[in-house]
DOPA-329684 format. One record per residue (C-alpha): x, y, z. Coordinates in nm, 4 decimals. Layout:
u / v / w
X / Y / Z
...
end
This chain:
u / v / w
0.3697 / -1.8987 / 0.5678
0.6208 / -1.7741 / 0.3094
0.6173 / -1.4035 / 0.2261
0.4054 / -1.3315 / 0.5289
0.5140 / -1.1580 / 0.8465
0.3362 / -1.1573 / 1.1792
0.2698 / -0.7857 / 1.2038
0.0854 / -0.7433 / 1.5327
-0.0163 / -0.9556 / 1.8268
-0.3299 / -0.8385 / 2.0062
-0.4185 / -0.9980 / 2.3357
-0.7589 / -0.9079 / 2.4804
-0.8853 / -0.9995 / 2.8232
-1.2578 / -0.9512 / 2.8806
-1.3832 / -0.9363 / 3.2379
-1.2115 / -1.1862 / 3.4638
-0.8391 / -1.2564 / 3.4319
-0.9321 / -1.6245 / 3.4152
-1.0677 / -1.5738 / 3.0631
-0.8226 / -1.4468 / 2.7994
-0.8291 / -1.4319 / 2.4232
-0.5421 / -1.3902 / 2.1789
-0.5768 / -1.2694 / 1.8193
-0.2840 / -1.2548 / 1.5773
-0.3207 / -1.0553 / 1.2548
-0.1099 / -1.1174 / 0.9440
-0.1595 / -0.8719 / 0.6548
-0.0421 / -0.9400 / 0.3003
-0.0214 / -0.7469 / -0.0259
-0.1872 / -0.9786 / -0.2823
-0.0181 / -0.8144 / -0.5836
0.3435 / -0.7886 / -0.4732
0.3210 / -1.0898 / -0.2372
0.4932 / -0.9021 / 0.0453
0.3952 / -0.8325 / 0.4083
0.1991 / -0.5183 / 0.4962
0.2795 / -0.3162 / 0.8079
-0.0336 / -0.2665 / 1.0179
-0.0631 / 0.0847 / 1.1612
-0.3530 / 0.0318 / 1.4024
-0.6438 / -0.1971 / 1.4885
-0.9823 / -0.0787 / 1.6134
-1.1575 / -0.3353 / 1.8351
-1.5363 / -0.3002 / 1.8596
-1.7214 / -0.5015 / 2.1273
-2.0537 / -0.5673 / 1.9543
-2.2546 / -0.6561 / 2.2636
-2.1930 / -0.3227 / 2.4355
-2.1020 / -0.0872 / 2.1496
-1.7737 / 0.0052 / 2.3174
-1.4391 / 0.0073 / 2.1408
-1.0678 / 0.0734 / 2.1695
-0.7863 / 0.1347 / 1.9211
-0.4545 / -0.0504 / 1.9360
-0.1510 / 0.1297 / 1.7943
0.1406 / -0.0700 / 1.9382
0.2781 / -0.4059 / 1.8243
0.1820 / -0.5996 / 2.1390
-0.0979 / -0.4866 / 2.3692
-0.2739 / -0.6446 / 2.6666
-0.6150 / -0.5066 / 2.7561
-0.8895 / -0.5548 / 3.0096
-1.2581 / -0.5248 / 2.9216
-1.2973 / -0.3131 / 2.6092
-1.4178 / 0.0337 / 2.6989
-1.3626 / 0.3945 / 2.6016
-1.3949 / 0.6039 / 2.9181
-1.5705 / 0.5708 / 3.2496
-1.9310 / 0.6833 / 3.2175
-2.0491 / 0.9584 / 3.4525
-2.3770 / 0.9890 / 3.6369
-2.5317 / 1.2242 / 3.3785
-2.5468 / 0.9782 / 3.0884
-2.5440 / 0.5997 / 3.0997
-2.4981 / 0.3282 / 2.8355
-2.3367 / 0.5574 / 2.5780
-2.3116 / 0.3840 / 2.2413
-2.1410 / 0.5287 / 1.9308
-2.1725 / 0.3449 / 1.6005
-2.0616 / 0.2625 / 1.3405
-1.7035 / 0.3106 / 1.4437
-1.5172 / 0.3655 / 1.2140
-1.7726 / 0.5747 / 1.0253
-1.7738 / 0.7220 / 0.6753
-2.0456 / 0.9880 / 0.6881
-2.2982 / 0.9284 / 0.9701
-2.2150 / 0.8669 / 1.3374
-2.5048 / 0.7509 / 1.5580
-2.4968 / 0.8373 / 1.9290
-2.7226 / 0.6585 / 2.1787
-2.7329 / 0.7064 / 2.5563
-2.9656 / 0.7379 / 2.8547
-3.0079 / 1.0809 / 3.0136
-3.0796 / 1.0900 / 3.3891
-3.2151 / 1.4458 / 3.3964
-3.3427 / 1.7334 / 3.1841
-3.0472 / 1.9458 / 3.0806
-2.8741 / 2.1461 / 2.8102
-2.5690 / 1.9392 / 2.7290
-2.2608 / 2.0671 / 2.5454
-2.1562 / 1.8406 / 2.2568
-1.8212 / 1.8967 / 2.0834
-1.5832 / 1.7285 / 1.8374
-1.2056 / 1.7777 / 1.8417
-0.9277 / 1.6270 / 1.6305
-0.6273 / 1.4357 / 1.7591
-0.4323 / 1.7632 / 1.7980
-0.7007 / 1.9123 / 2.0224
-0.8512 / 2.1545 / 1.7687
-1.2252 / 2.2053 / 1.8230
-1.4112 / 2.1360 / 1.4989
-1.7710 / 2.1443 / 1.6263
-1.9565 / 2.2638 / 1.9382
-2.3268 / 2.2906 / 2.0239
-2.5532 / 2.2832 / 2.3304
-2.8348 / 2.0298 / 2.2935
-3.1515 / 2.0238 / 2.5037
-3.2017 / 1.6715 / 2.6374
-3.4888 / 1.5109 / 2.8233
-3.4960 / 1.2133 / 3.0589
-3.4573 / 0.8649 / 2.9161
-3.3260 / 0.7225 / 2.5890
-3.1580 / 0.9749 / 2.3568
-3.0574 / 0.9259 / 1.9928
-2.8446 / 1.1775 / 1.8015
-2.7105 / 1.1647 / 1.4474
-2.3832 / 1.3427 / 1.3671
-2.3004 / 1.4057 / 1.0007
-1.9201 / 1.3799 / 0.9784
-1.8871 / 1.3492 / 0.5995
-1.6946 / 1.6782 / 0.5958
-1.4139 / 1.5473 / 0.8170
-1.0868 / 1.4189 / 0.6779
-0.9852 / 1.0595 / 0.7454
-0.8362 / 1.0161 / 1.0938
-0.8974 / 0.9900 / 1.4704
-1.1389 / 1.2252 / 1.6539
-1.2962 / 1.2693 / 1.9976
-1.6600 / 1.3528 / 2.0725
-1.7562 / 1.4905 / 2.4156
-2.1123 / 1.4706 / 2.5510
-2.1265 / 1.6569 / 2.8786
-1.8336 / 1.5093 / 3.0720
-1.8132 / 1.1853 / 2.8748
-1.5516 / 1.1668 / 2.5952
-1.5295 / 0.8952 / 2.3317
-1.2948 / 0.8321 / 2.0402
-1.4092 / 0.7534 / 1.6856
-1.2419 / 0.6956 / 1.3511
-1.3435 / 0.8747 / 1.0306
-1.2796 / 0.6832 / 0.7072
-1.3142 / 0.8055 / 0.3509
-1.2368 / 1.1477 / 0.2072
-1.4060 / 1.4758 / 0.3037
-1.6959 / 1.6165 / 0.1015
-1.6219 / 1.9683 / 0.2271
-1.9446 / 2.0118 / 0.4274
-1.9692 / 2.1288 / 0.7887
-2.0498 / 1.8922 / 1.0769
-2.4204 / 1.8845 / 1.1625
-2.6166 / 1.7274 / 1.4491
-2.9781 / 1.6098 / 1.4453
-3.1979 / 1.4386 / 1.7037
-3.3915 / 1.1375 / 1.5781
-3.6136 / 0.8605 / 1.7140
-3.4652 / 0.5384 / 1.8427
-3.3744 / 0.3017 / 1.5547
-3.4754 / -0.0625 / 1.5496
-3.2188 / -0.2948 / 1.7043
-3.3436 / -0.6046 / 1.5213
-3.0473 / -0.6103 / 1.2816
-2.7961 / -0.5423 / 1.5604
-2.9376 / -0.8252 / 1.7691
-2.9064 / -1.0572 / 1.4701
-2.5421 / -0.9628 / 1.4319
-2.4750 / -0.9928 / 1.8023
-2.6051 / -1.3479 / 1.8019
-2.3313 / -1.4464 / 1.5548
-2.0313 / -1.2319 / 1.6487
-1.8777 / -1.0802 / 1.9589
-1.6067 / -0.8549 / 1.8132
-1.5343 / -0.6519 / 1.5034
-1.1706 / -0.5790 / 1.4222
-1.0888 / -0.3012 / 1.1747
-0.7279 / -0.3068 / 1.0526
-0.5646 / 0.0087 / 0.9153
-0.2498 / 0.0269 / 0.6993
-0.1201 / 0.3293 / 0.5129
-0.1971 / 0.3102 / 0.1419
-0.4671 / 0.0434 / 0.1869
-0.8405 / 0.0332 / 0.2487
-0.9477 / -0.0599 / 0.6042
-1.0036 / -0.4327 / 0.6488
-1.2876 / -0.5580 / 0.8733
-1.3000 / -0.8954 / 1.0455
-1.5964 / -1.0236 / 1.2499
-1.5445 / -1.3076 / 1.4917
-1.7094 / -1.4875 / 1.7799
-1.5360 / -1.5234 / 2.1144
-1.2637 / -1.7860 / 2.1232
-1.0796 / -1.9506 / 2.4090
-0.7770 / -2.0356 / 2.1995
-0.5094 / -1.8378 / 2.0222
-0.6335 / -1.7447 / 1.6754
-0.4222 / -1.6353 / 1.3773
-0.6049 / -1.4297 / 1.1147
-0.4383 / -1.4061 / 0.7713
-0.5867 / -1.1730 / 0.5115
-0.5137 / -0.9614 / 0.2015
-0.5292 / -0.5818 / 0.2095
-0.6824 / -0.3934 / -0.0849
-0.5086 / -0.0799 / -0.2086
-0.6763 / 0.2603 / -0.1985
-0.8029 / 0.3955 / -0.5291
-0.5603 / 0.6078 / -0.7332
-0.5617 / 0.7774 / -1.0735
-0.3522 / 0.4847 / -1.2015
-0.6119 / 0.2150 / -1.1353
-0.6472 / -0.0100 / -1.4403
-0.3600 / 0.1567 / -1.6254
-0.0332 / 0.0214 / -1.7650
0.3036 / 0.1897 / -1.7931
0.5101 / 0.1750 / -2.1121
0.8768 / 0.2717 / -2.1234
1.0562 / 0.3083 / -2.4561
1.4248 / 0.3954 / -2.4980
1.5644 / 0.4917 / -2.8395
1.9334 / 0.5753 / -2.8918
2.0122 / 0.7075 / -3.2378
2.3179 / 0.5595 / -3.4134
2.4704 / 0.4053 / -3.1009
2.8388 / 0.3114 / -3.1253
2.9171 / -0.0385 / -2.9983
3.2774 / -0.1525 / -2.9692
3.3169 / -0.5254 / -2.9116
3.6407 / -0.6081 / -2.7302
3.7434 / -0.9703 / -2.7752
3.9950 / -1.1716 / -2.5714
4.0870 / -1.5032 / -2.7305
4.2836 / -1.7984 / -2.6032
4.6414 / -1.7835 / -2.7433
4.5445 / -1.4961 / -2.9758
4.5694 / -1.1180 / -2.9740
4.2801 / -0.9025 / -2.8583
4.0351 / -0.7886 / -3.1228
3.8168 / -0.4789 / -3.1522
3.5112 / -0.4602 / -3.3734
3.2950 / -0.1464 / -3.3986
2.9396 / -0.1102 / -3.5281
2.6853 / 0.1734 / -3.5417
2.3156 / 0.1034 / -3.5130
1.9956 / 0.2289 / -3.3499
1.9189 / 0.0848 / -3.0053
1.5548 / 0.0233 / -2.9039
1.4223 / -0.1151 / -2.5743
1.0540 / -0.1484 / -2.4678
0.8877 / -0.2383 / -2.1383
0.5155 / -0.2588 / -2.0486
0.3519 / -0.3675 / -1.7213
0.0573 / -0.3012 / -1.4901
0.0791 / 0.0022 / -1.2612
0.0140 / -0.0730 / -0.8930
0.0527 / 0.2058 / -0.6359
0.1307 / 0.1369 / -0.2716
0.1594 / 0.4391 / -0.0404
0.2705 / 0.6742 / -0.3244
0.5190 / 0.4164 / -0.4521
0.5169 / 0.2106 / -0.7718
0.7516 / -0.0861 / -0.7608
0.7609 / -0.3527 / -1.0330
0.9966 / -0.6492 / -1.0249
0.9319 / -0.8977 / -1.3045
1.1250 / -1.2155 / -1.3768
1.0637 / -1.4265 / -1.6840
1.0092 / -1.8015 / -1.6615
1.3286 / -1.9996 / -1.7379
1.3359 / -2.1851 / -2.0670
1.4784 / -2.5201 / -1.9597
1.5460 / -2.6584 / -2.3046
1.8034 / -2.9117 / -2.4205
2.0516 / -2.6417 / -2.5196
1.9757 / -2.3872 / -2.2452
2.0784 / -2.4427 / -1.8836
1.9563 / -2.1125 / -1.7412
1.7735 / -1.8284 / -1.9063
1.6131 / -1.5398 / -1.7185
1.5312 / -1.1766 / -1.7694
1.4721 / -0.9570 / -1.4645
1.3099 / -0.6191 / -1.5216
1.2405 / -0.3634 / -1.2508
1.0738 / -0.0228 / -1.2364
1.0292 / 0.2120 / -0.9429
0.9039 / 0.5666 / -0.8916
0.7393 / 0.7770 / -0.6211
0.4478 / 1.0207 / -0.6445
0.4795 / 1.3431 / -0.4473
0.1962 / 1.5349 / -0.2829
0.1900 / 1.7708 / -0.5817
0.1189 / 1.4794 / -0.8235
0.4735 / 1.4759 / -0.9579
0.6465 / 1.1518 / -1.0504
0.9932 / 1.1552 / -0.8976
1.2924 / 0.9239 / -0.8524
1.2142 / 0.7262 / -1.1670
1.4375 / 0.4225 / -1.2111
1.4255 / 0.1372 / -1.4615
1.6539 / -0.1636 / -1.5022
1.6724 / -0.4716 / -1.7224
1.9137 / -0.7562 / -1.6539
1.9391 / -1.0568 / -1.8841
2.1573 / -1.3626 / -1.8222
2.1680 / -1.6845 / -2.0181
2.3960 / -1.9842 / -2.0600
2.3846 / -2.2359 / -2.3447
2.5256 / -2.5854 / -2.3366
2.6300 / -2.7515 / -2.6593
2.7980 / -3.0819 / -2.7377
3.1517 / -2.9384 / -2.7496
3.1178 / -2.5961 / -2.5885
2.9360 / -2.3703 / -2.3455
2.8314 / -2.0090 / -2.4084
2.7368 / -1.7411 / -2.1559
2.5616 / -1.4115 / -2.2346
2.4754 / -1.1125 / -2.0136
2.3089 / -0.7773 / -2.0919
2.2271 / -0.4921 / -1.8512
2.0399 / -0.1635 / -1.8907
1.9770 / 0.1033 / -1.6243
1.7866 / 0.4320 / -1.6600
1.7721 / 0.7011 / -1.3895
1.5632 / 1.0143 / -1.4429
1.6254 / 1.3260 / -1.2345
1.3264 / 1.5078 / -1.3846
0.9767 / 1.5529 / -1.2391
0.6783 / 1.4451 / -1.4492
0.3454 / 1.6191 / -1.3797
0.0746 / 1.3540 / -1.4234
-0.1976 / 1.6193 / -1.3956
-0.0972 / 1.7616 / -1.7338
-0.0323 / 1.4526 / -1.9439
-0.0309 / 1.0727 / -1.9528
0.2603 / 1.0629 / -2.1983
0.6064 / 1.2124 / -2.1584
0.8812 / 1.2262 / -2.4217
1.2260 / 1.3175 / -2.2903
1.4822 / 1.4139 / -2.5530
1.7129 / 1.6289 / -2.3388
1.9376 / 1.3814 / -2.1570
2.1234 / 1.6256 / -1.9318
1.9197 / 1.5023 / -1.6317
1.9103 / 1.1409 / -1.7506
2.1599 / 0.8683 / -1.6656
2.1781 / 0.5662 / -1.8969
2.4165 / 0.2745 / -1.8554
2.4499 / -0.0188 / -2.0943
2.6737 / -0.3222 / -2.0660
2.6983 / -0.6680 / -2.2131
2.9464 / -0.9522 / -2.2269
2.9742 / -1.2906 / -2.3881
3.2026 / -1.5850 / -2.3307
3.2570 / -1.9193 / -2.5025
3.4418 / -2.2156 / -2.3522
3.5478 / -2.5143 / -2.5619
3.5786 / -2.8639 / -2.4194
3.9349 / -2.8771 / -2.5567
4.0381 / -2.5826 / -2.3361
3.9936 / -2.2973 / -2.5831
3.7985 / -1.9908 / -2.4740
3.7032 / -1.6419 / -2.5865
3.5539 / -1.3415 / -2.4091
3.3744 / -1.0396 / -2.5519
3.2822 / -0.7168 / -2.3756
3.0701 / -0.4520 / -2.5465
3.1632 / -0.0883 / -2.4929
2.8648 / 0.1410 / -2.5627
2.8726 / 0.5012 / -2.6749
2.8574 / 0.7604 / -2.7803
2.5255 / 0.7998 / -2.9632
2.3627 / 1.0771 / -3.1620
2.1673 / 1.2901 / -2.9114
1.9594 / 1.4317 / -3.1952
1.6691 / 1.1926 / -3.2409
1.7329 / 0.9942 / -2.9197
1.4536 / 0.9871 / -2.6632
1.2804 / 0.8173 / -2.3717
0.9007 / 0.7797 / -2.3688
0.7068 / 0.7141 / -2.0470
0.3381 / 0.6584 / -2.1116
0.0407 / 0.5568 / -1.8975
-0.2153 / 0.3688 / -2.1053
-0.5519 / 0.2068 / -2.0300
end
């Protein structure tokens, strides 16, 4: 499918090598219509509560599991995984003991540790992980270690562990009767995407749209306005069988642009092309406008670039005319979005502006003329660029 790229191929083999399953995931950005790079996929086997995380582009697995269970605790089940705030831990204890329970991050730093008195039989613990940052973690119960994924931002609270009664499995059994696996797809700058599926014997391709993570720009538009005071424009003309001509004018130059702001992984990229006007007199007519900037960790807008490129050709009964206009703006200044939604830049020492335009006319009898506009200078006093974020 156009504008889609096969990002990752996940092949899973459950149990016997005679039974294999192949799942292919294709992620797409619904706004920009471009492929999305998948960072990892968590595979959750719903009938056993075991899971694994795939981080490479092509992986072949046996039965989904986390680690080998030891003789102390059997049938360890951790859910939901990924989890936002609460992680449930179920297992069977074979003896009365005081078991160490700990949580470490992917770099091995211990974030939580406690000894829990356990009896014989079914055990159910609830771990409040709302205070953890988003990422991968490991929980160890005795000698058994399992990986889990924390999603969502931290609320700043400490990890806490409580022991509760066994929950009802009625809902889980209902889900298990419909689905065998839950895939959770992760991509930087996007919300996790979940896909439930029943076991298949054939190769299955799963195509889906990723939703962007919430930002301060959600629902906002960006407006760019350029004003050059008393801009000098010299029109250089080249005519067939005639001497060159120069014609100079002075006038204010104004350019406006407005579009929706969409952030992807700290990057805003807008590329807009107008619909051609295929009229009787116009062969081609298009206007391409582009805007791009990045947002740093300190909420500063950086590397701001804007461009507008217009090209058009007109066909008449005895002649053809071609017109082209180009504008480029590069800002080497940082804009702090924490302080304001509107920025007016009147000092152009860190601003690069380039303007160009040309026009040509060809007659059917062989005559032709060409015009090139030479821009500048302009009156710096009163000139400005406005960048505004509006609802």
